[in-house]
N, C-alpha and C positions, 0 to 999 in steps of 0.2 A: 507424522504415519499417512502412508500413501490412500488415494483414494480406491476404492473396492468396487464400487457400482457405477454404472452409465447413468445419465439421466439427462435430460432436456435441458435447456437456459433457468437454471434457478435464478432467484432475486435475493437479496443481501438482508441481513439479519436487521433489525430496526436497532443500533448501535446507540445511538443517543440516547431516547427515551428509556433503554432497561439502564445504562447507565446512571441517568440522572436522577430515575426511579430509586436505586440500589442508594446512589449519596442519601437521597432526601430521609430515606427508610434509618441508615445508622447514623447519619450525622455529617458535619465535614468540617474540617480546620483548613490550614492554610499553610503554606509552603512558600518560601520567596528566597529569592539569592539574587546573584548576576553572575552572568558569563563574559569570560573575557579571554582572549589568545593568547597563550599561553609563552607565546613567542614575543610578541609589543606588548602585553597587560592591556592592551584598548580593548575596550568594551566589545561582544561582538551580538550588533543585533540583528533583530529578525530570524532568530534561531526558534526552533521550536521547539518546545516544552510539552512531553507526555508524561502523565501518569499510567503506569500499568499497560497497557493495549489499549486504551481509551482511542475514539478518532477525534475526539475534540481535543481542542489542546489550546496554547498561547503561545505568541511570540513574544522575543524578548524585545525591550523598547532601544531607542537610540541609544542609551547608556547600558545596555547591557542586563537591565535589570529584569525579573519577573515574579511573577506571584499569583497562585495557579490554588485553586480548591482542590483537596485529594480525599479520600476515606480516611477515615479515623485508622484502621489497620496499619500494618507497616506495606511501604508502596514500592517501587521500582520506581526514579525519576529519571526520564531521558530528555537529555538537551540537547540537538541537532543541527547542525547548520552542513550544507555541500560544503566539500574543502575541508571539514575538521573532522577528527574523529570521533563520535558523539562522547559526551560524557553521561557515566551511566550512576546515578547516587541510591545508596540502599538506605531508604529512611525509616527507622523505627514507628512505632504506633504512635498516637498522643491519643488527646481526649478529645470530644468536639468542641469546636470554638476555639481550642488551641491557636498557635500562629509560632512557626518555628523558621528563625532564618539559616538558612543552609550555607549562608557566607558565598564566596566566590568559586565556580566551576573553572576550571583553563581547560580550554579546548586547543589540543593539539593540531596546526595545521597538516594536511597533508600532502605532504613533498616527495617521500620518499615510497616503493614496495613495503616498506615494514609499518609505513602509515596506513594504506590502502589493507595490508591484511590486519592491523589494528581496528578499521572501520568493522572489516566483517566480521570479527572476533567481536564485536562489543553487539551488532547485529545478533548473531544468533547466542549470546549471553541472555539477552533482552527478549527475544522472541525465537526459543531455539529449532521451531518449525525451518528457520531460514537455513539452516544448515544444508535441507534438503534444496533448497532453490540455489544455493551458492555451489554446491555440489551438480545439481543442473548446469548451471552455468558452464560451467568448466569442462563437462562430459558433451552438452550437446550443443556442436559451435553454430547449424544452423537456427538455433530458436532464437528469438528477441526477448532479452530480457531486461528488467528495470527494477533498479535496485532502489532501497528506502530513499537514498538520496537525488538520484534520479526524479524520482516523484515528485520528490518536494520542489525538485527544482522548476518542472515543467507548472505542475498544477494543471486543472481542468478536469476534461472527461476522459479516463482512458481509453475507451472504444471508439473514442474519434484523433486519439494518439496514437493508437496503432492502426488504423485505416491511411494515417500517412504514409508508412510502411512498404515497401513492393511486396508482390501477391497479399498485404491484405486489404486491400481495396472495398472488396463489396462484401466481407463476413456481415454477416447475418445474426438476427436475434427477434426474440418477439418483445417488444417494448412496451409500455405501460398502458396503450391504448388497444393491447392486445393485437396489434398490427408488425408485419414481417418489417425489419428496418434494416435495410441492406445499404445503407448512407445515401441513399439518393438528395438527403435533405441538406447535406454537406457543400453546396453549389458547385460539384465539380460537372454538371450535365446530366442527361439521363444515364442511368446503369442499365444494366444486363435486364436486369429486372422488368427494368420499363420497357428496352428495346425487342427483348426478345430471340435475340440474335445475336449472341456475342462474337467477338473476334479473336477473341483468345481464353484462353484457362484461367489468368487469370481475372478475366472481366467475368466467370460464372460466380452465381449468385452462390454463399457460401456459406449454409447453416454450421457456427459454430459452437463445437462441445465448450462447456465450461465446468471446471474443478476447483474446489477449494481445500485449504489444507485442512485435513480430516474430513471432510466432505460435508460440512454442514449445509442444512438445506437453506436459500435466499427468501427473502420475506417482499423485496422489490425487485426492481428488474433493472438490466444493465444500462440503460440508458438514466439512473438512478445515480449509480456509482462514480463516485468522483477520486482524483485520488486520493481526498484526504484518508478514504475510510479503508486504503490498501496499506501494505507494508510494502511487498513485492510482488510484480507480475513476470510471469513468462508464457509466451503464446508459440504457437507450432504453424507454421503456414498449411500445412497438407500431412495426410498420413504418411507418407514417405519418409520424414523427419521427425516426426511424432515418437517419442517414448513409447513403448509397449505398455506402461500402465496407465497410461491415459489416451489410450487407442479407443474408438468409436466415433469419434466424428468423420463424415465424408470429405472433409480438407479440414481448417483451422482448428485448434486447439489450445485454450487459455484456464491457464493455472492460477488462482487470485490467494495471494496469503494475506491474511485479513487482520485489522488490529484489532479489531474485538470479536472474540470466535464464541460470546456466550457463555462465558467457565463466570 
């Protein structure tokens, strides 16, 4: 669903606390298994393992094994590592305290266009709103797009990553201290906000407009958002290239697709 309202920069939902609270109320069970390369049959270490839409997760060990807590109801387990087609495992419900061995999950290496299409199909199956993200990526060539694999590969703070790109140097947002952060803390010298006389349009401070899939309100600020909490993201440097449904910012626009939306 497209956002239908405009607003100032809002903040991310308290993901982990809500998920932990839900698990505590319902009880948990354990899911375990092993991720291997479907071609070589070798273990796939450092693959991320997610239960449903959670922002928390676990990485597979050196031998490809994993062991995660899950709600007692049916869940969709996603195992992904950049360079592989994600493995999606639909797991039936079980009783609290139970342990289920899911056996071996075989991850197919990405080598062809068909494999890359399979990655996209897996993303959309696990998170249907990503169909919008991939449609935008195909249509709006001047946007900046981070896929789930991109974010998993990079890590860190999303805004810091975006600021490294041309035309996004001085995007601004209100931080947790209620200060306007325009990137001056990143060690690149004084910004236009500090100088007052920018020498180019790119150096103008840019109050960024932020949207989310579905328009859910945030409860934190962008300086608290790491890529671990985000499924995918797209950004546009100026109104001239920003899709009409995200219009409203005087300069850059950021659209976040979140792992947990309070559902």
